[in-house]
N, CA, C and O of each residue as an XYZ file, in Angstrom:
280
protein
N      48.947    -16.842     24.801
C      49.394    -15.889     23.798
C      49.233    -16.530     22.425
O      49.432    -17.733     22.258
N      48.876    -15.718     21.459
C      48.737    -16.196     20.081
C      50.073    -16.686     19.560
O      51.122    -16.342     20.105
N      50.041    -17.477     18.521
C      51.266    -17.955     17.889
C      52.074    -16.767     17.379
O      51.520    -15.821     16.819
N      53.353    -16.826     17.573
C      54.230    -15.766     17.120
C      54.593    -16.040     15.670
O      55.025    -17.139     15.321
N      54.413    -15.029     14.831
C      54.622    -15.172     13.397
C      55.894    -14.444     13.002
O      56.095    -13.289     13.376
N      56.739    -15.104     12.261
C      57.983    -14.479     11.807
C      57.733    -13.558     10.627
O      56.898    -13.846      9.770
N      58.463    -12.443     10.585
C      58.412    -11.543      9.431
C      59.254    -12.142      8.330
O      60.401    -12.526      8.560
N      58.701    -12.225      7.144
C      59.439    -12.767      6.014
C      59.373    -11.814      4.814
O      59.574    -12.234      3.674
N      59.095    -10.556      5.069
C      58.966     -9.555      4.011
C      60.276     -8.783      3.897
O      60.919     -8.491      4.906
N      60.664     -8.456      2.684
C      61.855     -7.657      2.419
C      61.746     -6.321      3.164
O      60.703     -5.670      3.100
N      62.806     -5.902      3.870
C      62.746     -4.637      4.622
C      62.445     -3.409      3.760
O      61.957     -2.404      4.278
N      62.723     -3.470      2.471
C      62.463     -2.340      1.579
C      61.072     -2.399      0.952
O      60.699     -1.512      0.183
N      60.318     -3.420      1.272
C      58.989     -3.609      0.702
C      57.994     -2.616      1.285
O      58.230     -2.039      2.346
N      56.881     -2.422      0.586
C      55.786     -1.605      1.098
C      54.926     -2.413      2.059
O      54.047     -1.867      2.726
N      55.180     -3.706      2.128
C      54.386     -4.612      2.956
C      55.176     -5.090      4.159
O      56.406     -5.065      4.170
N      54.445     -5.521      5.162
C      55.050     -6.154      6.328
C      54.067     -7.179      6.856
O      52.948     -7.296      6.356
N      54.481     -7.908      7.850
C      53.635     -8.932      8.463
C      53.324     -8.525      9.894
O      54.231     -8.220     10.668
N      52.057     -8.518     10.243
C      51.639     -8.258     11.621
C      52.251     -9.372     12.473
O      51.981    -10.546     12.218
N      53.073     -9.034     13.483
C      53.748    -10.064     14.266
C      52.810    -10.883     15.152
O      53.204    -11.933     15.660
N      51.594    -10.424     15.340
C      50.646    -11.124     16.204
C      49.821    -12.139     15.422
O      49.746    -13.307     15.805
N      49.203    -11.699     14.331
C      48.273    -12.587     13.612
C      48.808    -13.109     12.288
O      48.249    -14.050     11.723
N      49.897    -12.504     11.779
C      50.485    -12.965     10.532
C      49.887    -12.349      9.275
O      50.266    -12.715      8.163
N      48.965    -11.427      9.442
C      48.335    -10.789      8.290
C      49.325     -9.858      7.574
O      50.144     -9.202      8.217
N      49.241     -9.809      6.252
C      50.056     -8.874      5.473
C      49.471     -7.477      5.625
O      48.263     -7.278      5.497
N      50.345     -6.511      5.902
C      49.924     -5.141      6.196
C      50.717     -4.175      5.323
O      51.927     -4.331      5.162
N      50.041     -3.181      4.760
C      50.736     -2.097      4.062
C      51.309     -1.162      5.116
O      50.578     -0.660      5.970
N      52.600     -0.931      5.058
C      53.262     -0.088      6.061
C      52.678      1.318      6.095
O      52.438      1.855      7.176
N      52.445      1.925      4.934
C      51.915      3.285      4.876
C      50.550      3.367      5.541
O      50.296      4.281      6.325
N      49.680      2.430      5.237
C      48.340      2.433      5.838
C      48.412      2.233      7.342
O      47.676      2.878      8.089
N      49.289      1.348      7.793
C      49.430      1.131      9.237
C      49.872      2.426      9.918
O      49.348      2.790     10.971
N      50.828      3.112      9.319
C      51.285      4.391      9.894
C      50.166      5.427      9.904
O      49.989      6.139     10.892
N      49.410      5.514      8.808
C      48.321      6.487      8.715
C      47.243      6.252      9.765
O      46.589      7.197     10.206
N      47.055      5.014     10.164
C      46.009      4.656     11.133
C      46.571      4.422     12.532
O      45.921      3.805     13.377
N      47.790      4.921     12.770
C      48.450      4.762     14.078
C      48.536      3.304     14.506
O      48.327      2.975     15.674
N      48.846      2.432     13.544
C      48.991      1.009     13.824
C      50.434      0.555     13.579
O      50.685     -0.578     13.169
N      51.365      1.463     13.840
C      52.790      1.151     13.731
C      53.472      1.690     14.977
O      53.180      2.797     15.429
N      54.379      0.901     15.525
C      55.134      1.347     16.694
C      56.589      0.941     16.531
O      56.917      0.034     15.765
N      57.447      1.624     17.260
C      58.850      1.245     17.318
C      59.097      0.671     18.701
O      58.759      1.274     19.719
N      59.694     -0.508     18.709
C      60.031     -1.185     19.959
C      61.380     -1.852     19.767
O      61.600     -2.545     18.774
N      62.282     -1.647     20.712
C      63.626     -2.242     20.670
C      64.307     -1.930     19.329
O      64.876     -2.812     18.685
N      64.236     -0.651     18.925
C      64.883     -0.150     17.713
C      64.384     -0.808     16.427
O      65.124     -0.892     15.447
N      63.149     -1.269     16.425
C      62.560     -1.917     15.246
C      61.111     -1.443     15.115
O      60.409     -1.274     16.111
N      60.683     -1.236     13.886
C      59.304     -0.797     13.654
C      58.423     -2.017     13.383
O      58.776     -2.897     12.598
N      57.284     -2.047     14.043
C      56.307     -3.121     13.887
C      55.017     -2.527     13.340
O      54.656     -1.396     13.666
N      54.327     -3.298     12.506
C      53.107     -2.854     11.845
C      51.981     -3.826     12.168
O      52.199     -5.035     12.247
N      50.761     -3.285     12.357
C      49.633     -4.105     12.789
C      48.431     -3.899     11.888
O      48.259     -2.839     11.285
N      47.594     -4.942     11.806
C      46.400     -4.882     10.961
C      45.241     -4.198     11.677
O      44.346     -3.654     11.030
N      45.252     -4.222     13.003
C      44.132     -3.685     13.777
C      44.603     -3.319     15.185
O      45.639     -3.801     15.643
N      43.834     -2.464     15.870
C      44.201     -2.074     17.230
C      44.337     -3.261     18.184
O      45.179     -3.238     19.081
N      43.523     -4.289     18.001
C      43.597     -5.453     18.892
C      44.939     -6.162     18.815
O      45.474     -6.597     19.835
N      45.482     -6.279     17.615
C      46.796     -6.913     17.461
C      47.886     -6.037     18.087
O      48.807     -6.551     18.723
N      47.783     -4.729     17.909
C      48.764     -3.846     18.510
C      48.692     -3.931     20.031
O      49.727     -3.953     20.697
N      47.497     -3.979     20.581
C      47.318     -4.098     22.028
C      47.915     -5.411     22.539
O      48.588     -5.430     23.570
N      47.670     -6.501     21.822
C      48.235     -7.793     22.209
C      49.757     -7.733     22.217
O      50.401     -8.229     23.141
N      50.327     -7.123     21.179
C      51.784     -6.978     21.097
C      52.301     -6.162     22.283
O      53.280     -6.546     22.924
N      51.650     -5.046     22.571
C      52.112     -4.179     23.660
C      52.060     -4.880     25.015
O      52.875     -4.596     25.893
N      51.118     -5.780     25.188
C      51.010     -6.515     26.449
C      52.108     -7.571     26.599
O      52.411     -7.993     27.715
N      52.697     -7.994     25.500
C      53.738     -9.024     25.538
C      54.873     -8.657     24.585
O      55.434     -9.530     23.922
N      55.210     -7.383     24.515
C      56.173     -6.903     23.521
C      57.543     -7.556     23.647
O      58.182     -7.839     22.633
N      58.002     -7.799     24.854
C      59.312     -8.424     25.016
C      59.341     -9.812     24.387
O      60.314    -10.180     23.729
N      58.285    -10.572     24.588
C      58.229    -11.927     24.020
C      58.218    -11.875     22.492
O      58.897    -12.671     21.844
N      57.458    -10.953     21.916
C      57.412    -10.821     20.459
C      58.772    -10.344     19.929
O      59.234    -10.834     18.899
N      59.404     -9.414     20.608
C      60.692     -8.895     20.148
C      61.762     -9.978     20.253
O      62.585    -10.112     19.347
N      61.769    -10.745     21.328
C      62.744    -11.836     21.480
C      62.517    -12.882     20.399
O      63.477    -13.379     19.810
N      61.278    -13.218     20.134
C      60.968    -14.229     19.105
C      61.381    -13.749     17.729
O      61.735    -14.558     16.871
N      61.342    -12.447     17.507
C      61.662    -11.906     16.197
C      63.062    -11.345     16.079
O      63.348    -10.640     15.112
N      63.947    -11.628     17.022
C      65.260    -11.008     17.024
C      66.112    -11.356     15.799
O      67.019    -10.600     15.451
N      65.838    -12.478     15.145
C      66.618    -12.867     13.972
C      65.957    -12.399     12.673
O      66.448    -12.708     11.587
N      64.859    -11.663     12.771
C      64.155    -11.200     11.584
C      64.926    -10.047     10.946
O      65.647     -9.329     11.639
N      64.785     -9.864      9.647
C      65.480     -8.744      8.975
C      64.980     -7.406      9.466
O      65.453     -6.365      9.010
């Protein structure tokens, strides 16, 4: 599994961090391109379909790793 990247972006920001690759992502663009999902009562944003697929295959591990994130 790829290195798990912590989110360090303000929750009110227009930006977020892809939890798989660490790339900065615009939340609006991710939503427009169906690259945002809600898992365990938290919204995650992705830079590309491949990162979203990787997350979905190991979502519990990513959610557990990010449980202390804002």
